[in-house]
C-alpha positions in Angstrom: 2.2 -17.6 4.5 -0.4 -19.2 6.8 -3.9 -18.1 5.9 -4.7 -16.7 9.4 -1.2 -15.2 10.1 -0.9 -11.5 10.1 0.7 -9.7 7.2 3.0 -6.8 8.1 2.5 -3.8 5.8 4.5 -0.6 5.8 2.4 2.1 4.1 4.5 5.2 3.0 3.2 8.4 1.5 4.5 12.0 1.1 1.6 13.6 -0.8 0.0 17.0 -1.1 -2.2 18.5 1.5 -5.3 17.5 -0.5 -6.0 15.5 -3.6 -7.8 12.3 -4.7 -4.8 10.0 -4.1 -4.2 11.5 -0.7 -7.8 11.1 0.3 -7.9 7.5 -0.9 -4.6 6.8 1.0 -6.3 8.0 4.2 -9.3 5.8 3.6 -7.3 2.7 2.7 -4.9 2.9 5.7 -7.9 3.3 8.1 -9.6 0.4 6.4 -6.5 -1.8 6.7 -6.3 -1.0 10.4 -9.6 -2.9 10.9 -8.3 -6.1 9.3 -6.1 -8.9 10.5 -3.0 -7.0 9.3 -0.1 -5.4 11.3 0.4 -2.0 9.8 2.8 0.9 10.1 2.2 4.2 8.4 4.7 6.8 7.5 3.5 10.2 6.1 4.9 13.6 5.5 4.0 15.8 8.4 0.8 17.7 7.6 -1.2 18.7 10.6 -4.8 17.9 9.3 -3.7 14.5 8.1 -1.8 13.7 11.3 -4.9 14.8 13.2 -7.1 12.6 11.1 -4.9 9.5 11.4 -3.3 9.7 14.9 -6.4 8.2 16.7 -7.1 5.7 14.0 -3.7 4.3 13.2 -1.9 2.6 16.1 1.6 2.8 14.5 2.0 6.2 12.8 5.2 8.2 12.2 5.8 11.5 10.3 8.7 13.0 8.4 9.0 16.8 7.9 11.3 16.8 4.9 10.3 13.9 2.7 12.5 13.3 -0.4 15.4 11.3 -1.6 17.7 14.3 -1.3 17.4 14.2 2.5 19.8 11.7 4.0 17.9 11.7 7.2 14.7 10.7 5.4 16.5 7.8 3.7 18.2 6.7 6.9 14.8 6.9 8.7 13.0 4.7 6.2 15.8 2.1 6.2 15.8 2.0 10.0 12.1 1.5 10.1 12.3 -1.3 7.5 15.0 -3.0 9.6 13.0 -2.7 12.9 9.5 -3.3 11.6 10.4 -6.1 9.2 7.4 -5.7 6.8 6.2 -8.4 4.4 5.1 -5.6 2.1 6.1 -2.0 1.5 3.3 -0.1 -0.1 4.6 3.2 -1.5 2.3 5.8 -2.9 3.1 7.9 -5.9 6.5 9.2 -7.0 8.1 10.6 -3.9 7.5 7.6 -1.6 8.3 5.1 -4.3 11.5 6.9 -5.1 13.0 6.5 -1.6 12.6 2.8 -1.4 16.1 1.3 -0.8 17.9 0.0 -3.8 18.8 -3.2 -1.9 16.3 -5.4 0.0 16.8 -5.2 3.7 14.8 -8.4 4.5 12.2 -10.4 2.6 9.9 -7.4 1.9 8.0 -7.1 -1.3 7.9 -3.6 -2.7 4.6 -2.4 -4.2 4.1 1.0 -5.9 0.6 2.4 -6.1 -0.1 4.8 -9.0 -3.2 7.0 -9.5 -1.9 8.7 -12.6 0.4 8.4 -15.6 3.6 9.0 -13.6 7.2 8.6 -14.7 8.0 4.9 -14.1 11.6 5.6 -13.4 10.5 6.4 -9.8 9.3 2.8 -9.4 12.5 1.0 -10.4 12.8 -0.6 -6.9 9.2 -1.9 -6.9 8.4 -5.6 -7.5 4.7 -5.0 -8.3 2.6 -2.0 -9.3 -1.1 -1.2 -8.5 -3.1 0.9 -10.9 -6.5 2.3 -10.1 -7.8 2.4 -13.7 -7.5 0.1 -16.7 -5.9 3.0 -18.7 -3.1 3.4 -16.1 -2.5 -0.3 -16.0 -2.3 -0.3 -19.9 0.2 2.6 -19.7 2.4 0.7 -17.3 2.4 -2.5 -19.3 3.0 -0.6 -22.6 6.0 1.1 -21.0 7.6 -2.3 -20.6 6.4 -3.8 -17.3 5.5 -7.5 -17.1 1.7 -7.7 -17.2 1.9 -10.3 -14.4 3.5 -7.7 -12.1 0.7 -5.0 -12.6 -2.6 -5.2 -10.9 -5.8 -3.2 -11.2 -7.6 -2.3 -8.0 -10.0 0.6 -8.1 -10.6 3.2 -5.3 -13.5 3.0 -2.8 -15.2 6.0 -1.2 -16.8 6.5 2.2 -20.5 5.9 2.6 -23.0 8.7 3.2 -23.0 10.0 6.8 -26.3 11.8 6.2 -25.1 15.2 7.4 -26.2 18.4 5.6 -24.7 21.8 5.3 -26.8 24.8 6.4 -27.0 26.8 3.3 -28.7 30.0 2.1 -29.3 28.3 -1.3 -32.2 25.8 -1.9 -31.0 22.3 -2.6 -33.0 21.8 -5.8 -31.3 24.9 -7.3 -27.7 24.1 -6.1 -24.9 22.7 -8.2 -21.7 21.4 -6.6 -18.1 21.1 -7.7 -15.2 19.9 -5.4 -11.5 19.5 -5.7 -8.2 21.2 -6.1 -8.2 24.7 -7.6 -6.0 23.7 -10.5 -6.1 24.2 -14.2 -6.8 20.5 -14.7 -10.1 20.7 -12.8 -11.7 23.1 -15.2 -13.7 25.0 -12.6 -13.4 28.1 -14.7 -15.6 26.4 -17.4 -18.3 25.8 -14.7 -18.1 29.4 -13.4 -18.6 30.7 -17.0 -21.5 28.4 -17.5 -23.3 30.0 -14.6 -23.9 33.2 -16.6 -26.3 31.1 -18.7 -28.0 29.4 -15.7 -29.7 32.3 -13.9 -31.9 30.0 -11.8 -28.9 28.1 -10.3 -26.5 28.6 -7.5 -23.0 27.0 -7.2 -21.0 25.7 -4.3 -17.3 25.5 -5.1 -15.4 23.5 -2.5 -11.6 23.2 -2.4 -8.4 25.1 -2.2 -5.4 25.8 -4.3 -3.4 28.3 -6.3 -6.3 29.4 -8.6 -8.6 30.5 -5.8 -7.9 34.2 -6.4 -8.3 33.7 -10.1 -11.8 32.1 -9.5 -12.8 34.9 -7.2 -11.8 37.5 -9.8 -13.7 35.6 -12.5 -16.8 35.4 -10.4 -16.7 39.1 -9.7 -16.0 40.0 -13.3 -19.1 38.0 -14.4 -21.2 39.5 -11.6 -21.9 36.1 -10.1 -20.8 36.6 -6.5 -24.4 36.4 -5.3 -24.8 32.9 -6.9 -21.5 31.3 -6.3 -20.0 30.6 -2.9 -16.5 29.2 -2.3 -15.8 27.0 0.6 -12.6 25.6 2.0 -11.9 21.9 1.4 -13.4 19.6 4.0 -13.1 15.9 4.6 -16.8 15.9 5.5 -18.0 16.0 1.9 -21.3 14.3 2.7 -22.5 17.6 4.2 -22.2 19.3 0.7 -23.3 16.4 -1.4 -26.5 16.0 0.7 -27.2 19.7 0.2 -26.9 19.8 -3.6 -29.0 18.8 -6.6 -26.1 17.6 -8.8 -22.3 17.3 -9.0 -20.4 18.8 -11.9 -17.0 17.5 -12.8 -15.6 19.8 -15.5 -12.1 18.5 -15.5 -9.6 18.8 -18.4 -7.5 16.0 -17.0 -8.7 13.3 -14.5 -7.2 9.8 -14.3 -9.9 8.4 -12.0 -12.5 10.7 -10.6 -13.1 9.8 -6.9 -15.6 12.6 -6.5 -17.9 10.9 -9.1 -18.1 7.8 -7.0 -18.7 9.9 -3.9 -21.7 11.5 -5.6 -23.0 8.1 -6.7 -22.8 6.9 -3.1 -24.9 9.9 -2.0 -27.6 9.6 -4.7 -26.5 12.8 -6.4 -26.5 12.8 -10.3 -23.2 13.6 -12.0 -22.4 15.6 -15.1 -18.8 15.2 -16.2 -16.5 16.2 -19.0 -15.7 13.4 -21.5 -12.1 12.8 -20.5 -9.9 10.2 -18.8 -11.4 8.3 -15.8 -14.8 10.0 -15.8 -15.3 9.1 -19.5 -14.8 5.4 -18.6 -16.9 5.6 -15.4 -19.9 7.4 -16.9 -22.2 5.8 -19.4 -24.1 8.7 -20.9 -27.8 8.9 -19.8 -27.3 5.6 -17.9 -25.4 6.5 -14.7 -24.6 10.2 -15.5 -24.3 12.7 -18.3 -21.2 13.7 -20.2 -20.4 17.0 -21.9 -17.6 18.0 -24.3 -14.5 19.1 -22.5 -14.1 22.9 -22.3 -17.5 23.4 -23.9 -19.5 25.9 -21.8 -22.6 25.7 -23.9 -22.7 21.9 -24.0 -22.4 21.9 -20.2 -25.3 24.3 -19.9 -27.4 22.1 -22.2 -26.7 19.0 -20.0 -27.5 20.7 -16.7 -30.8 21.9 -18.2 -31.5 18.4 -19.7 -31.2 16.6 -16.4 -33.1 19.3 -14.5 -36.1 19.1 -16.9 -36.3 15.3 -17.1 -37.2 13.8 -13.7 -37.5 10.3 -15.2 -33.9 10.5 -16.6 -32.6 11.9 -13.3 -34.1 9.1 -11.2 -32.8 6.5 -13.7 -29.3 8.0 -13.4 -29.3 8.1 -9.6 -30.5 4.5 -9.3 -28.1 3.1 -11.8 -25.2 5.1 -10.3 -25.9 4.0 -6.8 -26.1 0.4 -7.9 -22.7 0.6 -9.6 -21.2 2.2 -6.5 -22.7 -0.6 -4.3 -21.4 -3.4 -6.6 -18.0 -2.0 -7.5 -16.7 0.7 -5.2 -17.5 0.0 -1.5 -14.9 -0.3 1.2 -15.9 -3.9 1.8 -15.3 -5.0 -1.8 -12.1 -3.1 -2.5 -10.4 -3.9 0.8 -11.1 -7.6 0.1 -9.3 -7.1 -3.3 -6.3 -5.5 -1.6 -6.0 -8.3 1.0 -6.3 -11.0 -1.6 -3.5 -9.2 -3.6 -1.3 -8.9 -0.4 -1.7 -12.6 0.3 -0.9 -13.5 -3.3 2.4 -11.7 -3.4 3.8 -12.1 0.1 6.8 -14.3 0.6 
């Protein structure tokens, strides 16, 4: 393909209402729209996501029932491929990758994007795979994929918009945790730790099936005056700019977008020693790590960074430098475009 000619990309995602992969998908398609690329985006109909993207993506379509058991969905995807004639189909996670046609319609190259250790049978119609961590890339290759067909491209996060949330808590005493209210996120560990941190308040931002469980736990531990739950918002800057540190107590976390978000906002991070966060964080260099599920170890780390201003400044400076050198939109979108041009027919 000529260097200055436009690549045509069909971006497809079903996805949950919220989640790290879904948030990154939104950021990436908005970033691609700014480049010399002709893009069409197909998403499962979800009102907040449609509202976010409709004014930013020129060519956007939605599907209400998004799976390979829906003949209309399969027909709809095939018709779009025939009419749009993409050079590349970028499918996100299992559901979108599973509805890619078995037979090529044109000269399109099929690329699946994984942000977790998903079942690879869903990617049988993909020519290439993108992983966002080295561990996921290793998993794909060890499962039998040709290493030349698997690429590592990390996520990027949005920069600080400098907004702040009007809170009743003082910033210097406020801890923050954000994400899905799911067992994997380990927010119950953080809530329990608050019984040993009487001088601190906690903002818990997100939504999910465990919300009522968290509320009951907060009430049982008599913490309702020190823990406030907020619904998820895409304007995470307002919370990060109003908090003294971010806690990531996950039991399972392939990447850890929220850690990079905190780094971009000069907010120090304490994370459990698992998965993606364990690779991102170098202890006492760009963050602190605690033993997974260990309430007392988490309490110790929170007190350690609070009582050591020199360590706190060191962590903040190193973390921001790492964000700026590895995880900005400018750097990652350049990697994506280089990859697109490398594989396009």
